N, C-alpha and C positions, 0 to 999 in steps of 0.2 A: 479158460480160467480169466475173470476181471481182472485188470491191473489198474490199481490206482497211483496218481501220481504223488510223488515224495514229497513229503512236507518237512521242511526242517524244524529244528527246536526252537530256534529264534521267529520263526514264521508261527509255530503254534503260540509261543509267548505273546506276539503281537495281537494274535487274534483274541487271546484271552484277556489281555490288558485293554485293549480296545472295545470289547463287548462288556468287561467290567466298568470302564469307564462311561460307556451308555447307558448302562443300567443304572449307575449311581446319580447321573446328572438328568435320569428321565427322559433322555433324547428321543423323540419319535421323528421318524421321516414325515416330512411336509407332503401335501399331496401334489404342490409344484415338483418337488423331488422324485416321486412317483411316476410323474409325468414325463420326466426325462430332462427338466431344466435343472442347472447348475445348484448344487447344495449351497445354502446360505444365501442365494439370490432373492430379492424381491419383485414377484412377476404381477403385472397390472392388467386388468383391463378397465379401461376408462370407457363407461357405458352410459349412453345418452336414453334416457326413458322418455316416454310419450310423444315419439314419434307418430304422426296421423292424426294427434289430437287436433291441430290446427294448421293454417297455412303458415303461421310464423314458427310452429315448432318443427315443421316439416324444413323450413328454409336453416333453423340453425341447427338442426340433426344433419342435414348434408354438408353445412359449412364447417361444423365442428369435427366432421371426419374426414372431408376431403381436404382442408387445410389446417387441420390442426391436431391433436394428439389423441383425440376420441377414437377409440378401435372398433367399437360394436355399438348397437342400439337395439331397441325393440319397438315394436307397433303395438298400438291401442285398435285392433281391428273393428270393433263397434263403433269408432268415430267416424265422422264424415269426410275426413282428410286421409284416411288409410288407403283408399285406393290410389290416390294419385300419388302418395309416397312410394307405392309398392311398384306402380308402372314407371316413374321416375328412376325408380332405384335399378333398374334394368338398364338404363344407361350408363351406370356406375359398376360394372362387373366386379364381383367379390366383396362387394359390400357384406359386413357381418350382419346378418338381421335375423333378430328373434321376435317373439311374440310376448307383447307385456299385455297377459291375460286379465282381461277387464269384467270385475264384478261390481262395481260401484260407479257412480256418476256425481261426482263432488261439488260442481259448481252450480250455482242457482240459476244463471241464466243462459247455460248453455248445457245441454243434456243431450246422453246417447241411449240407446236401449238394447236389449239382448238380441243376439245374431240368432238365436234359436227360436225367437218368435214367443211374446206373452202366454199365448195358450199352453206351451209346452214348458215353461219355465214360469209360472206365476208369482212362487216365491221370490223371485230375483228382482220383481219391479213393484214401484210404489204406485202411489194414484194417479202419477202422470204417465205411467206406463214404460218410464225410464227404470235405469237401475238404482237401487236405494243410493242415497247421499255418503253414508258412513259404514264400516265395517262391521260394525255392532249392529246395525239394522239387517244387515245381510245374515249375520249370524243368527240374528231372532227369527228370521223369516224363510230361508232358504235351507232346503235338504239337499243333500249330497247327489242325488240321482239329477237333480236340475243343474247343479253346478257341473258335474259331468257332461250333461248334453250340451250345456252353452260352452264350455271350454272345446268340446270337440267341433261345434259350429265355428268356433273363430280359427282353430287349427286348419278346418277344411276350407274355410273361405281363403286363407292365404294360399293353400295349396291349389286352390281353384285359379288363384292370380298368377300362377307359375312360380311362387317364391317358395323354397325350401326352408323353413327357419333354421337356424343355428342354435336356438336355445329358447326355452321357456322361462318367464318370470312372472310375478305377480304385482298386479297394481295396488299401491297401498297395502301391501303384504297380506291381502284378504286372506289368501290360500295357506299362509302359515297361522292363521288367528284360531283354527279349530284342527284336531288331529284327524277328524273325517274329510275336511276340505281338502287335509295336507296328503291323505291317502288317494283322493281323485286326482290330484295334480300328479302324482307318481304315477298313477293307473294310465293317465292319459300319455304322459312321457314314454312309459312301457310301449303302449299301443303302436305309438307313432314313431318311437324310437328317436325322440327329439331330447337331449340333454337338459336338464332342469339347472336353474339356478339355487343353489344351496351352500349355506358357510357349514362346514363340519369340521373344521382345522381348531386353530387357536384361538380364533374368535375374538382378537384383543379389540380392534375397532369395532365390530359391532356391538359387542357387550356395552363399551362405552355409550354408543349410539343410543342404545336401549335405556341406559341409566341416565344420560341426559334428559331422555323424553320424561322418565319418571320424575325427574328433579323438577322440569318444566312444568307438568300437572301439577305439584306439589307446590310450587311456587304461586301457579295462577289460583289454588285453592287455599293460598294463605297458610299452610301446614308444613312448610319445609323447614328442616332444622340443619344447620352444618352438622356434617360427621354423622346423621344417621343412617342406619342399614337401610339399603335399597333392596328390593326383591329382584329376583333373577326370572326371567320370563321362561314360561316352561318349556318353548321351543329350543332355546339355549342351554336348558339342561339336558335337552335329548339331543343335541346337535351332534356329539361326536357318533352317537350311534346311529343316528338317520344318515348321516354322511357316510360311514361305512356301508351302510345298507344301497345306497345311492350308486356307490363305487362298485359294489358287487352286481348291480345291475348293467354294468358297462360305460356307466357315465363318469366324466369327470365330476370333481368337488372341489369346491372352493376351500381355501385355507381361511377367508375372513371375507367380511364385507362393511362396504363403508356407504352409509344411506343418507346423512344428513347434512348434506352441504345445502339445501336449501334454507337450513335455519341461520347460515352463517351472516353476520352482521356485524358492523364496527359498533360498540358500545356507547352509540350516541345517536340521536334523532335525524341529524341534519346532515348525514352523509351523502355525497354526491355520487352518480353511478361510476365514475372513475375510481373513486375510493372504495365502495362496493366491491368492485371488480380485482383492485389491488389487494385487497384485504383477503379475498377468497383465493386468490394466487397464493398468497403467504400460508393459508389455512391447508391448501391441497399440498404443498411443501411440506408442513408439520405432519400432516396425516401420513405422507410417504415416511417422514422421518420415524414416525410412531411406529408404524405397521411392523409386526415379526416377518421374517424371510418367511415366502411363500406366495402361493396364488390369491390374490385380491381382486374382487371387483370393487369400484369406486363408481358410483351411481350421480350422475350430472344431469340436470334439465335444462337443455340448450334451446332457446327460443329469441325472436327478434320481439323486442318490447314494443309494438306498436300501439296505436290508438286502439284498434280493432281487439287486440290481445287484452288491453286493459278494461273492456267492456264486460269480460267476464271472468277474469281472474286477477287478483292483485298480485301475484307473482311474478309479474313480468320483469320486474327489475334484478331480483334474484335471478331469473332464467337467463338473462341478459348479459348478466355478470357471469354464470357458468361458461356461458359460450365465450365470451372474452377471455376467459382464463385457459380455456380450450385453445384457445388461438395464440395465447401469449408466448412468444420467442423465450422469455425469463424461465417460465414452467417447464419449457420445452428442454432448455439448456439444463436446468438442475436436473431432470431425469436422465439425460445423457451422462452428465458428471457423476452422478451418484450410481451410475451403472444399473438403473431400474428397467427391467424389461417389459416393453409392451407386447401384449398378446390379444388373441382374439377367442370366441367361443369355437370358432371353426377350427383353430389350431389345437386348441386341448382338447377337443373331440377327435381329432385326427390323431393326437399323441396317446390318446386313451386307448385307440382302437390297435395302436401299435403294440402297447404294453399288453395287451391281452393276447398277441399272438404268439 
């Protein structure tokens, strides 16, 4: 005969009242809690995008991760400096390295091409034989099968170099711009058993980022009015459902994502590099204050702003400021004082495996 543990009336009342309170407040367990992090904690991956894009990007990424608070990065495999980054990373065992899956080549004087080859993926290339400069052009010309072949080529290149990626994400968000491309993203993740970056939780930060993008576009067009209703991108409308699907695939899921630090600058044109860096440090503090408890990824772009970098990109000052923020003792102390937990994709995937056992 099965024996059941005795439960007191007080215990039963506690269970009932707790369940009722949770139901009334609409409380839902965060993905951070489901991964075993303490309830109510803010857990953050400071993530350096665009490693492998240039010498300066490599230097900035290594510096931010070795000497600063950045805990993860992702590499643009079609770029000329990707191989060097991968080789040097082997001298720093344990680095959390993912793949920044590339389908665009946005700079006018510095271009890169599909690893699958133009003959296999003609829809991914422009008249120069490089990736299209914009997300809209990729959507207009490429089909999902070409995207699939190219993503596999990029993953295979990393594996051939002896690097096992800790995660996958998307350069310029191209893979999130189409349901068909998103399906390919998940297909490749499933085939290679590599976690994917996807925000499927409260999404407070990423919603604000998208709203700011829309406001900036409307202001540029001269049609923005204070207080006007802003549309919600389709990807955010379906984010919770997609997050649940990715969790069921056996992968960790983000509660939130922040992507817009590249747009941060003081509200005047004559700011110095030091002032820009100071401004970004304060904005990162504000972002950490604003985020809800849970697992969030905060995207940064860390590069040295050399004369060479300025030849192809006007983003050098911003990237230098991101790097200086990641190296800032002030920001590090703030994180420690606030009890923010820094983590990596490798750790959250390991936690996800343990949860599944």
